[in-house]
N, C-alpha and C positions, 0 to 999 in steps of 0.2 A: 667603440664601445667596448669596455671590458667584458670579455667572453670566456665561459668554461664550456667545453665541448665534452660531452658524456657518450662513451661508446657502450650502448645497451643499458637497459634497466629492468627491473621487475616492476610488476604493478604496485607492489608495497614492500615495506622492508627498507633496509638501510640503503639500498641504491635509489630507491624514491626519495627517500629523506634526503639524499645529496642534492637532488635537483631542487628541492623545496628550500634547503638551507643555502645553497648557492644563490638563489634568486633573492633570498632575504639578505645576503651579503652585498647585493647590489650589482651582481653580474648577470649579463645576458647569457641566457641558457639554451644550449643546443644539443638535442637529443638524437643520436644516430640509433636507429631500432630496425630490428629484424622482423617485428612482430607487426602484421597487418592489421591485428585487432586494436593495437594502440592508435593506428591511424583513424580507424572507425570510431574510437572512443577519445578523439583529439580533444574535445571540449572539456574532458575531465582532467586533462594535464595543464591546469591553469598556470602553473609554475614553470612550465617549459615554453619558451618563448618561440623556438623554432624545433619542429620535428622532422627528421629526414629519414624516408624508408629506404633502407638497403636490403636486398635480399641475402646478399654475403657481406656481412660485416668485415670479414677477415680479407676482403679484397683491398689490399693495402693501397694500390695505386688508386683505385676508384674512391677511396675514403679520403685520401690526401688531395686529390684534385677537388672534391667538394669543399674540404677546409680551406684550400687556398683561395677558392671561389669566395668564400666567407671572409677571407683577408682582403680580396679586393673590393669587396663591398663595404669596407670600413670596420669590420669586426676585429677588434684587438685580441687575438687569442692568447690567453694567458695560461691555460692549462688543458691537457687532455686526459680525462679521468675515466676509469671503469672500476666499479665494485662489484661486478659479477664474473663469473667464469664464462668462457675462456679467454676473457678480453683484457685482463689486468695488465700482463706484461706487454701485450700488443699495443695498448694506449700508451705505454711508457716508451715503447719504441716509436710511435708516432711523435711523442713529445720529443724525443730525442733527435728525429730528422728535422724538425721544425725549430730546432735550437731552444726548446723551453726547458723548465727546471728538470734538473738530471736526478733520476731515481735509480735505484740499483737493478738495473735490467737483468742481468744474469741471475741474481738471487731470486727476484720475484718470478723469473721464467722457470727456475729449477723447482720452486714451491708449487707450481702448477701441476705437476705430474708426480706421483706418489714413487714411481721407480726412480725417478732422478733424485729427489730429495733423500729417499732411502739409501741410495748408493752413496751419496755425498757424506752422509752422516753415520755410516755403518760402523765406524771406529768409536763412536761415542757410547759411553755407558746407558745413555737413554734410549739406545736403538734396540728394539726386541729383535728376537730371530726373524728372518724373512728370506725368502727365496724368490726369484722370478722366472716365471715359465714363459719362454719365447716360443714363438710360432713353430720352429722347426723341431721342437722337442716332442718327446714322447710323454704322455702323462704318467706311464710307469716310471720313468726317471724321477719325476716331483714326487711320486708316492714313495719311492725309495729314500729319498733324501728328508722327507717330510714328517712320515708318519709317526716317527716318535716324538714329534712336537704336538701332536693332536690334543685338544681341539684347536682349529686354525680358522683364521679368517681369510676369505678369498676377495679380492678387490680388482676392481677395473683401475687402471693407472690414472685415468682422467675422470673418474666419478667424483661426485660432490653431493652434500646432502644427504648422505647414506644410500644413494642410489648405487646398485650393483657392488654391495657389500654383504658378503654371506658368511654366516657362521657354519662351520661343518665339524661334526663330532667324531666321526669315523672315516675309514679309508673309503668305504663305499659311497658316503656322502661328499667326499672330496672328489672322487671321480665324476660324480654327477654334476657337482657344482661347476667344475672346470669345464665340462662339456657345454654345459647351459650359457657359461659366460663367453665361451669362444665365438667370435663374430666372424662370418664367412666374408661379409662386405668389407669389413675394415679390421683385419686381424691386428690385435695388439698384444703386447706382453702382458700377462696377468701376475699380479702381486699376490703372494701367500705369505702371511704372518702369523706369528705366535699369537694365540688368544690370550690377552692379558686381563686378570680379574683384579679389581680393586675400585677405589673412589675415582671418578673421572671428572677432570676440570677443564674448563675452557679459559684461556689466557689471552688477553687483547693487548697487543703490543704496539708501540709507534717508535720508529728509530730515526734520529735526526743527526746528522753528521757523526755516527756511530755511537750517540749516547742512546741506551735502551731505556725507554720509559714503560713500565708495566702499569697499564691503565686499569685493568680489571683482571682479578682471579675469581672465577665464578664456579661453583660446584653443580655439575648437571645430574639430573635424575633420568635415567634411561628406561624406556618402555620397550621390552625385548619382544617383538612380534616376528613377523618374517624378515624385518630389518631392525637396526638399532635406531630407534627413534628417540630423541631428546624431548621429553615433555614438562621438564621442570628446571628452572635455573635459581640457584641461591646466590645472592650477592650482598656483601663480601662472603667469599668462602672461609670457613672457619678452620684455619691451620695454626698449629704451633710456630712460634718464633723460628724454631730450628728447622721445621719443614719448609717455611717460606724462604728461609736463607738458601736451603738446598735447592728449592725451585728457582730462585733468581740466579744461582750458579749455574744450574743445568740449562736454563734459558740463554744465559750469556754464551755458554759453549756452543749451543745450536746456532744461535744467531751469528756469531764471529765465523763458525764453520761456514755457514752459507754465504757469507760476505755481504751482509745487509748493512749498508752504510745509510741509505735514505729509504724509508719505506715503511708500511704498516703490513701487520700480518696477525693472524689468531692461531694458537696451538691448541690441540686437545690432548691432554696428558693424564695418565693413570698413576696413581700412587699404588705400587706394587710391593709389598712386603717391605715398605719403608723407602723404596727407591723409585724416583720419578722416570716414567717411560713415555716417549713420545708416540702418540696414536696417529695424528693428522697434523699438518701445517698448511695454511693457505694464505695467499698473499693479499689479503683485503680484511677489512672488518667483517665479523659474522653477518650473515642475514637475519631477516625477521625483526623482532623487536630490540635486539642488541643495543642499539643506540639509545633508545629510551630506558632500558633497564639500567645501563651506566649512568644516564643522567639522572634517573630518580636516586641512584644510590650514592653519586659522587659530585653532581653537578657538572660533570665534564661532557661536553658534546663532541664525542669522538669523531663523527662524521665531519662536523665543522674543522677540527683541528687536523683531520686527514686531508681535507681540501687545502688548507693552509699549507701542509706539507708539500703538496702537489704544485702549489704556487710559489713554492721556494721560500716560505716563511717558517719561521720557528713555531712549532704547535705549543699551545698552553694546555698543559696537563697537570696542573695542580689541583688537588681536590679542593672543593668548595664546601662540601659537607660529608657527613658519614651516616648512611641510612641503610636499615636492613630492608632488602627487597626479594621478593619471590614472584617468578613469572610462572605460570601455569598454561600449557598448551593443550588443547582440546582435539581429540581424534575420534574417528567413529569405527564402530566394530562390524558395520556390514556395508555393502555397496547399495547404493540408492540413488535416486534423483530427488534433490533438495526441493521439498515442497514450502517449507518455511523453517526460520529460526525464531525462537522466542527466548526471552528472559535477558536480553542485552541491557535493557535500560534498568531492570531491577537489579542486575549485577553491579551496575555502577554506583548503586546507593549503598552498598555494603561497606563497612568499616575499612579503611586502609586503602580501599581501591583506587588506584590512580588511572587506570586506562582499561578499557575493554575493546577488543577488536575481533569483528567477524568478517572472514574473509570471502566465503562463496556466496554467490547470488542465487536467487531462485531459479531452479532449473538446472543447476550445476550437478553433474555427477561426482559424488563422493565416494571414496573408497576406503577399506582399511590401509594404513599407512604402508607404503612400499619406499617412501623417501621423506625427507623433512618437509617437501611441499605439500604432503598430505596432511599437514596440521592445519586445522580450519578455524581456529579461533584461539585467542589467548587473554588472560587477565593478568594484569601487573598490580601487585599490592606492596604496601610497606607495613612495617610493625616496629614495635620497640624491642623486637628480638627476632632472631631467624624464623623461630617456631611460631610467632605470632604472624609475621608477613606470610608465611606459608598458609596458615590456618585462614587468614583473610582472604587469600587468593582462591583456595579450595572452596570455602564457603559461597563465595560469589560465583564460582565457575558452576556450581550445581544448577544455578538458575537458568543456565543456557542449554537450551534443547534444540537438537536438529530432527526435523520431521522428514523422514525419507520414505519414497514410494519405490517398490522394487524395480529394479532396471536390470 
């Protein structure tokens, strides 16, 4: 039986989409998970034919033994895939050991860590000022070489979804931020970058035999609370032909420098005084509703085409339509225990609304956002213009109300 093995998944978003899509493609789906809650909620994963709990998914020998047992039982393993951190390059390495489709292991590995990709790309014009604080250094040394670049952004090299990403405006804030981010249990280098101001864009890319396909360019709206939280997505981004040409050139330089021959990734870039600067790069499609945003805008199922890539097939990324789409994410302003959510069905009735999703269940603890995981609902809407798509999404979003009791 043709089988795809997935290493890790979230409850919703693109990693869960991948399980659903693989099942629809006719594959037997196997999910290795380290989340006991998923085992308890097993009946909700109807698209997952087999779920295997492993406390440590990074125990390579243990996982390989399980996969070989599956082979012995007649499962024809065609691909091993992960669309969540930190398992992307790990799953590619497992594939390599089992003689499956070859992806660009080193490139994907380097994208998983911010200090690694920054060091590789340091000579490109898209690279901002950065420095790396190592565990044996003094904070004073960082202050001496970085204070002229304030404001700065402090990042943990392995953070994702805006976790452990802090903006500091002054030398005192830099010192406090550095001390707060230092971990005694697992000391890691800390990345310090120039804070770049300008419009921010998300670019979804798939590379097959060195051919780069830019599947989506999406402008992001950022809500700056204690963290940088993306709450709005405009697709397609409105850019002049000259800026698009420059963006394509910049992306090509980055991808070739990383050595990505087969693989998918997404980049976050800012347009700073007419020049493209790289904020982030990750070796997978973005999470959340990204696949559906792209589908509504272009007709491309990027998760499906990513699976085709992992299966060694040529991904099909030609646009089938051009539609203006806006996705609006909802957050809360105070911490509390969720009593109820109202307005979801009313929101669905608004003009242009394609999808309404509410994540938390009754009894969940909701908090003001410290990461992208603290976004609790979204509305995706279309329109005849970028402005109309946004208006349609915002009008519908006003119907959704979270009722919280203090916690």
